[in-house]
PyMOL Python script that loads the backbone (N, CA, C, O; Angstrom):
from pymol import cmd

cmd.read_pdbstr("""\
ATOM      1  N   MET A   1      47.215 -77.183-219.959  1.00  0.00           N
ATOM      2  CA  MET A   1      45.813 -77.622-219.655  1.00  0.00           C
ATOM      3  C   MET A   1      45.531 -78.614-220.896  1.00  0.00           C
ATOM      4  O   MET A   1      46.065 -78.554-222.004  1.00  0.00           O
ATOM      5  N   GLN A   2      44.645 -79.463-220.485  1.00  0.00           N
ATOM      6  CA  GLN A   2      43.967 -80.337-221.675  1.00  0.00           C
ATOM      7  C   GLN A   2      42.617 -80.638-221.505  1.00  0.00           C
ATOM      8  O   GLN A   2      42.072 -81.156-220.530  1.00  0.00           O
ATOM      9  N   ASN A   3      42.129 -80.252-222.576  1.00  0.00           N
ATOM     10  CA  ASN A   3      40.486 -80.761-223.128  1.00  0.00           C
ATOM     11  C   ASN A   3      40.079 -81.768-223.564  1.00  0.00           C
ATOM     12  O   ASN A   3      40.703 -82.357-224.447  1.00  0.00           O
ATOM     13  N   TYR A   4      38.994 -82.205-223.094  1.00  0.00           N
ATOM     14  CA  TYR A   4      38.490 -83.324-223.737  1.00  0.00           C
ATOM     15  C   TYR A   4      36.990 -83.250-223.845  1.00  0.00           C
ATOM     16  O   TYR A   4      36.356 -82.777-222.902  1.00  0.00           O
ATOM     17  N   SER A   5      36.363 -83.693-224.948  1.00  0.00           N
ATOM     18  CA  SER A   5      35.108 -83.426-225.386  1.00  0.00           C
ATOM     19  C   SER A   5      34.281 -84.378-225.064  1.00  0.00           C
ATOM     20  O   SER A   5      33.073 -84.182-224.932  1.00  0.00           O
ATOM     21  N   ASP A   6      34.900 -85.609-224.891  1.00  0.00           N
ATOM     22  CA  ASP A   6      34.188 -86.927-224.453  1.00  0.00           C
ATOM     23  C   ASP A   6      34.834 -87.716-223.436  1.00  0.00           C
ATOM     24  O   ASP A   6      36.043 -87.928-223.529  1.00  0.00           O
ATOM     25  N   HIS A   7      34.250 -88.114-222.602  1.00  0.00           N
ATOM     26  CA  HIS A   7      34.651 -88.995-221.559  1.00  0.00           C
ATOM     27  C   HIS A   7      35.536 -90.368-222.005  1.00  0.00           C
ATOM     28  O   HIS A   7      36.481 -90.830-221.366  1.00  0.00           O
ATOM     29  N   LYS A   8      35.067 -90.816-223.074  1.00  0.00           N
ATOM     30  CA  LYS A   8      35.650 -91.938-223.642  1.00  0.00           C
ATOM     31  C   LYS A   8      37.077 -91.612-224.397  1.00  0.00           C
ATOM     32  O   LYS A   8      37.757 -92.538-224.839  1.00  0.00           O
ATOM     33  N   ASN A   9      37.376 -90.610-224.484  1.00  0.00           N
ATOM     34  CA  ASN A   9      38.890 -90.011-224.738  1.00  0.00           C
ATOM     35  C   ASN A   9      39.754 -89.772-223.814  1.00  0.00           C
ATOM     36  O   ASN A   9      40.890 -89.382-224.081  1.00  0.00           O
ATOM     37  N   LEU A  10      39.285 -89.995-222.499  1.00  0.00           N
ATOM     38  CA  LEU A  10      40.328 -89.626-221.391  1.00  0.00           C
ATOM     39  C   LEU A  10      41.392 -90.448-221.416  1.00  0.00           C
ATOM     40  O   LEU A  10      41.162 -91.567-221.875  1.00  0.00           O
ATOM     41  N   PRO A  11      42.616 -90.197-221.018  1.00  0.00           N
ATOM     42  CA  PRO A  11      43.592 -91.095-220.809  1.00  0.00           C
ATOM     43  C   PRO A  11      43.201 -91.940-219.581  1.00  0.00           C
ATOM     44  O   PRO A  11      42.147 -91.767-218.969  1.00  0.00           O
ATOM     45  N   ALA A  12      44.298 -93.038-219.206  1.00  0.00           N
ATOM     46  CA  ALA A  12      43.830 -93.816-218.179  1.00  0.00           C
ATOM     47  C   ALA A  12      43.917 -93.206-216.945  1.00  0.00           C
ATOM     48  O   ALA A  12      43.080 -93.346-216.053  1.00  0.00           O
ATOM     49  N   ALA A  13      45.017 -92.463-216.870  1.00  0.00           N
ATOM     50  CA  ALA A  13      45.260 -91.521-215.655  1.00  0.00           C
ATOM     51  C   ALA A  13      44.355 -90.769-215.095  1.00  0.00           C
ATOM     52  O   ALA A  13      44.456 -90.501-213.898  1.00  0.00           O
ATOM     53  N   ALA A  14      43.223 -90.255-215.918  1.00  0.00           N
ATOM     54  CA  ALA A  14      42.406 -89.208-215.795  1.00  0.00           C
ATOM     55  C   ALA A  14      41.083 -89.984-215.540  1.00  0.00           C
ATOM     56  O   ALA A  14      40.141 -89.255-215.229  1.00  0.00           O
ATOM     57  N   ARG A  15      40.834 -91.266-215.606  1.00  0.00           N
ATOM     58  CA  ARG A  15      39.554 -91.732-215.677  1.00  0.00           C
ATOM     59  C   ARG A  15      38.965 -91.874-214.223  1.00  0.00           C
ATOM     60  O   ARG A  15      37.773 -91.660-214.002  1.00  0.00           O
ATOM     61  N   HIS A  16      39.938 -92.280-213.154  1.00  0.00           N
ATOM     62  CA  HIS A  16      39.412 -92.135-211.890  1.00  0.00           C
ATOM     63  C   HIS A  16      39.985 -91.118-211.216  1.00  0.00           C
ATOM     64  O   HIS A  16      41.204 -90.953-211.183  1.00  0.00           O
ATOM     65  N   GLY A  17      38.860 -90.121-210.440  1.00  0.00           N
ATOM     66  CA  GLY A  17      39.223 -88.872-209.867  1.00  0.00           C
ATOM     67  C   GLY A  17      38.110 -88.415-209.287  1.00  0.00           C
ATOM     68  O   GLY A  17      37.019 -88.983-209.225  1.00  0.00           O
ATOM     69  N   ILE A  18      38.457 -87.239-208.811  1.00  0.00           N
ATOM     70  CA  ILE A  18      37.679 -86.353-208.156  1.00  0.00           C
ATOM     71  C   ILE A  18      37.344 -84.972-208.716  1.00  0.00           C
ATOM     72  O   ILE A  18      38.250 -84.139-208.673  1.00  0.00           O
ATOM     73  N   MET A  19      36.190 -84.620-209.225  1.00  0.00           N
ATOM     74  CA  MET A  19      35.825 -83.411-209.611  1.00  0.00           C
ATOM     75  C   MET A  19      34.764 -82.581-208.897  1.00  0.00           C
ATOM     76  O   MET A  19      33.601 -82.935-208.705  1.00  0.00           O
ATOM     77  N   ALA A  20      35.287 -81.502-208.554  1.00  0.00           N
ATOM     78  CA  ALA A  20      34.082 -80.367-208.193  1.00  0.00           C
ATOM     79  C   ALA A  20      33.631 -79.648-209.254  1.00  0.00           C
ATOM     80  O   ALA A  20      34.498 -79.121-209.951  1.00  0.00           O
ATOM     81  N   ILE A  21      32.448 -79.488-209.564  1.00  0.00           N
ATOM     82  CA  ILE A  21      31.739 -78.751-210.597  1.00  0.00           C
ATOM     83  C   ILE A  21      31.003 -77.582-209.668  1.00  0.00           C
ATOM     84  O   ILE A  21      30.488 -77.749-208.563  1.00  0.00           O
ATOM     85  N   GLY A  22      31.095 -76.449-210.376  1.00  0.00           N
ATOM     86  CA  GLY A  22      30.274 -75.380-209.471  1.00  0.00           C
ATOM     87  C   GLY A  22      30.785 -74.086-209.961  1.00  0.00           C
ATOM     88  O   GLY A  22      31.704 -73.952-210.769  1.00  0.00           O
ATOM     89  N   ASN A  23      30.074 -73.104-209.371  1.00  0.00           N
ATOM     90  CA  ASN A  23      30.244 -71.651-209.699  1.00  0.00           C
ATOM     91  C   ASN A  23      31.139 -70.957-208.420  1.00  0.00           C
ATOM     92  O   ASN A  23      30.603 -70.244-207.571  1.00  0.00           O
ATOM     93  N   PHE A  24      32.264 -71.214-208.426  1.00  0.00           N
ATOM     94  CA  PHE A  24      33.205 -70.799-207.527  1.00  0.00           C
ATOM     95  C   PHE A  24      33.485 -69.368-207.338  1.00  0.00           C
ATOM     96  O   PHE A  24      34.670 -69.055-207.225  1.00  0.00           O
ATOM     97  N   ASP A  25      32.615 -68.474-207.286  1.00  0.00           N
ATOM     98  CA  ASP A  25      32.464 -67.315-207.480  1.00  0.00           C
ATOM     99  C   ASP A  25      33.134 -66.408-206.254  1.00  0.00           C
ATOM    100  O   ASP A  25      32.463 -65.549-205.683  1.00  0.00           O
ATOM    101  N   GLY A  26      34.375 -66.650-205.941  1.00  0.00           N
ATOM    102  CA  GLY A  26      35.085 -66.324-204.928  1.00  0.00           C
ATOM    103  C   GLY A  26      35.164 -67.521-203.688  1.00  0.00           C
ATOM    104  O   GLY A  26      34.163 -68.156-203.356  1.00  0.00           O
ATOM    105  N   VAL A  27      36.268 -67.686-203.175  1.00  0.00           N
ATOM    106  CA  VAL A  27      36.178 -68.937-202.461  1.00  0.00           C
ATOM    107  C   VAL A  27      36.124 -68.551-200.999  1.00  0.00           C
ATOM    108  O   VAL A  27      37.100 -68.369-200.270  1.00  0.00           O
ATOM    109  N   HIS A  28      34.658 -68.436-200.624  1.00  0.00           N
ATOM    110  CA  HIS A  28      34.307 -68.578-199.266  1.00  0.00           C
ATOM    111  C   HIS A  28      34.621 -69.460-198.351  1.00  0.00           C
ATOM    112  O   HIS A  28      35.468 -70.313-198.617  1.00  0.00           O
ATOM    113  N   ARG A  29      33.986 -69.423-197.078  1.00  0.00           N
ATOM    114  CA  ARG A  29      34.007 -70.642-196.394  1.00  0.00           C
ATOM    115  C   ARG A  29      33.390 -71.963-196.730  1.00  0.00           C
ATOM    116  O   ARG A  29      33.929 -73.040-196.477  1.00  0.00           O
ATOM    117  N   GLY A  30      32.006 -71.792-197.426  1.00  0.00           N
ATOM    118  CA  GLY A  30      31.549 -73.033-197.974  1.00  0.00           C
ATOM    119  C   GLY A  30      32.207 -73.745-199.027  1.00  0.00           C
ATOM    120  O   GLY A  30      32.279 -74.969-199.139  1.00  0.00           O
ATOM    121  N   HIS A  31      32.715 -72.811-199.840  1.00  0.00           N
ATOM    122  CA  HIS A  31      33.617 -73.318-200.938  1.00  0.00           C
ATOM    123  C   HIS A  31      34.890 -74.053-200.532  1.00  0.00           C
ATOM    124  O   HIS A  31      35.140 -75.193-200.924  1.00  0.00           O
ATOM    125  N   GLN A  32      35.654 -73.371-199.757  1.00  0.00           N
ATOM    126  CA  GLN A  32      36.675 -73.724-199.027  1.00  0.00           C
ATOM    127  C   GLN A  32      36.615 -75.229-198.413  1.00  0.00           C
ATOM    128  O   GLN A  32      37.582 -75.989-198.450  1.00  0.00           O
ATOM    129  N   ALA A  33      35.332 -75.569-197.831  1.00  0.00           N
ATOM    130  CA  ALA A  33      34.999 -76.729-197.171  1.00  0.00           C
ATOM    131  C   ALA A  33      34.948 -77.803-198.165  1.00  0.00           C
ATOM    132  O   ALA A  33      35.520 -78.872-197.950  1.00  0.00           O
ATOM    133  N   ILE A  34      34.217 -77.551-199.367  1.00  0.00           N
ATOM    134  CA  ILE A  34      33.957 -78.467-200.283  1.00  0.00           C
ATOM    135  C   ILE A  34      35.038 -78.776-200.851  1.00  0.00           C
ATOM    136  O   ILE A  34      35.125 -79.957-201.185  1.00  0.00           O
ATOM    137  N   LEU A  35      36.115 -77.944-201.134  1.00  0.00           N
ATOM    138  CA  LEU A  35      37.274 -78.091-202.125  1.00  0.00           C
ATOM    139  C   LEU A  35      38.275 -78.966-201.060  1.00  0.00           C
ATOM    140  O   LEU A  35      39.056 -79.813-201.493  1.00  0.00           O
ATOM    141  N   GLN A  36      38.160 -78.676-199.729  1.00  0.00           N
ATOM    142  CA  GLN A  36      39.079 -79.319-198.480  1.00  0.00           C
ATOM    143  C   GLN A  36      38.723 -80.744-198.563  1.00  0.00           C
ATOM    144  O   GLN A  36      39.577 -81.630-198.562  1.00  0.00           O
ATOM    145  N   GLN A  37      37.373 -80.974-198.640  1.00  0.00           N
ATOM    146  CA  GLN A  37      36.777 -82.528-198.627  1.00  0.00           C
ATOM    147  C   GLN A  37      37.384 -83.180-199.821  1.00  0.00           C
ATOM    148  O   GLN A  37      37.908 -84.286-199.690  1.00  0.00           O
ATOM    149  N   CYS A  38      37.348 -82.498-201.133  1.00  0.00           N
ATOM    150  CA  CYS A  38      37.680 -83.005-202.376  1.00  0.00           C
ATOM    151  C   CYS A  38      39.281 -83.486-201.996  1.00  0.00           C
ATOM    152  O   CYS A  38      39.708 -84.640-201.952  1.00  0.00           O
ATOM    153  N   ARG A  39      39.917 -82.389-201.773  1.00  0.00           N
ATOM    154  CA  ARG A  39      41.328 -82.745-201.568  1.00  0.00           C
ATOM    155  C   ARG A  39      41.662 -83.952-200.756  1.00  0.00           C
ATOM    156  O   ARG A  39      42.492 -84.774-201.141  1.00  0.00           O
ATOM    157  N   GLU A  40      41.007 -84.054-199.625  1.00  0.00           N
ATOM    158  CA  GLU A  40      41.205 -85.228-198.678  1.00  0.00           C
ATOM    159  C   GLU A  40      40.775 -86.521-199.340  1.00  0.00           C
ATOM    160  O   GLU A  40      41.438 -87.534-199.116  1.00  0.00           O
ATOM    161  N   HIS A  41      39.756 -86.568-200.108  1.00  0.00           N
ATOM    162  CA  HIS A  41      39.413 -87.612-200.863  1.00  0.00           C
ATOM    163  C   HIS A  41      40.102 -88.199-201.753  1.00  0.00           C
ATOM    164  O   HIS A  41      40.246 -89.407-201.939  1.00  0.00           O
ATOM    165  N   ALA A  42      40.748 -86.875-202.591  1.00  0.00           N
ATOM    166  CA  ALA A  42      41.813 -87.576-203.563  1.00  0.00           C
ATOM    167  C   ALA A  42      43.089 -87.892-203.126  1.00  0.00           C
ATOM    168  O   ALA A  42      43.774 -88.712-203.737  1.00  0.00           O
ATOM    169  N   ALA A  43      43.503 -87.285-202.063  1.00  0.00           N
ATOM    170  CA  ALA A  43      44.670 -87.907-201.246  1.00  0.00           C
ATOM    171  C   ALA A  43      44.738 -89.343-200.625  1.00  0.00           C
ATOM    172  O   ALA A  43      45.686 -90.126-200.556  1.00  0.00           O
ATOM    173  N   ARG A  44      43.592 -89.437-200.246  1.00  0.00           N
ATOM    174  CA  ARG A  44      43.252 -90.699-199.649  1.00  0.00           C
ATOM    175  C   ARG A  44      43.032 -91.990-200.701  1.00  0.00           C
ATOM    176  O   ARG A  44      43.334 -93.147-200.410  1.00  0.00           O
ATOM    177  N   TRP A  45      42.464 -91.582-201.942  1.00  0.00           N
ATOM    178  CA  TRP A  45      42.520 -92.345-203.100  1.00  0.00           C
ATOM    179  C   TRP A  45      43.469 -92.481-203.931  1.00  0.00           C
ATOM    180  O   TRP A  45      43.471 -93.417-204.731  1.00  0.00           O
ATOM    181  N   ARG A  46      44.374 -91.628-203.885  1.00  0.00           N
ATOM    182  CA  ARG A  46      45.440 -91.303-204.564  1.00  0.00           C
ATOM    183  C   ARG A  46      44.915 -91.067-206.189  1.00  0.00           C
ATOM    184  O   ARG A  46      45.365 -91.631-207.187  1.00  0.00           O
ATOM    185  N   VAL A  47      44.049 -90.264-206.133  1.00  0.00           N
ATOM    186  CA  VAL A  47      43.448 -89.827-207.478  1.00  0.00           C
ATOM    187  C   VAL A  47      43.681 -88.398-207.781  1.00  0.00           C
ATOM    188  O   VAL A  47      44.075 -87.674-206.867  1.00  0.00           O
ATOM    189  N   PRO A  48      43.465 -87.875-209.051  1.00  0.00           N
ATOM    190  CA  PRO A  48      43.742 -86.627-209.277  1.00  0.00           C
ATOM    191  C   PRO A  48      42.370 -85.680-208.846  1.00  0.00           C
ATOM    192  O   PRO A  48      41.249 -86.180-208.753  1.00  0.00           O
ATOM    193  N   LEU A  49      42.624 -84.388-208.628  1.00  0.00           N
ATOM    194  CA  LEU A  49      41.246 -83.491-208.374  1.00  0.00           C
ATOM    195  C   LEU A  49      41.320 -82.462-209.261  1.00  0.00           C
ATOM    196  O   LEU A  49      42.303 -81.739-209.419  1.00  0.00           O
ATOM    197  N   THR A  50      40.162 -82.384-209.908  1.00  0.00           N
ATOM    198  CA  THR A  50      39.700 -81.290-210.797  1.00  0.00           C
ATOM    199  C   THR A  50      38.901 -80.475-210.352  1.00  0.00           C
ATOM    200  O   THR A  50      37.990 -81.006-209.717  1.00  0.00           O
ATOM    201  N   VAL A  51      38.848 -79.073-210.440  1.00  0.00           N
ATOM    202  CA  VAL A  51      37.867 -78.062-209.899  1.00  0.00           C
ATOM    203  C   VAL A  51      37.454 -77.571-211.475  1.00  0.00           C
ATOM    204  O   VAL A  51      38.267 -77.402-212.384  1.00  0.00           O
ATOM    205  N   VAL A  52      36.101 -77.399-211.557  1.00  0.00           N
ATOM    206  CA  VAL A  52      35.431 -76.740-212.739  1.00  0.00           C
ATOM    207  C   VAL A  52      34.607 -75.821-212.331  1.00  0.00           C
ATOM    208  O   VAL A  52      33.959 -75.165-213.147  1.00  0.00           O
TER     209      VAL A  52
END
""", "prot")
cmd.dss("prot")
cmd.show_as("cartoon", "prot")
cmd.util.cbc("prot")
cmd.orient("prot")
């Protein structure tokens, strides 16, 4: 795992991507739908996906 305290310090490979930020307190159908959409976008655009 890598931690970055400032977006200016991100490596080039991590500057473009999809990020889902939320309180994923158990992955129910609503959360699954959000994460699936994020996965699809990340795959389509060939960028990393991060879930926080």
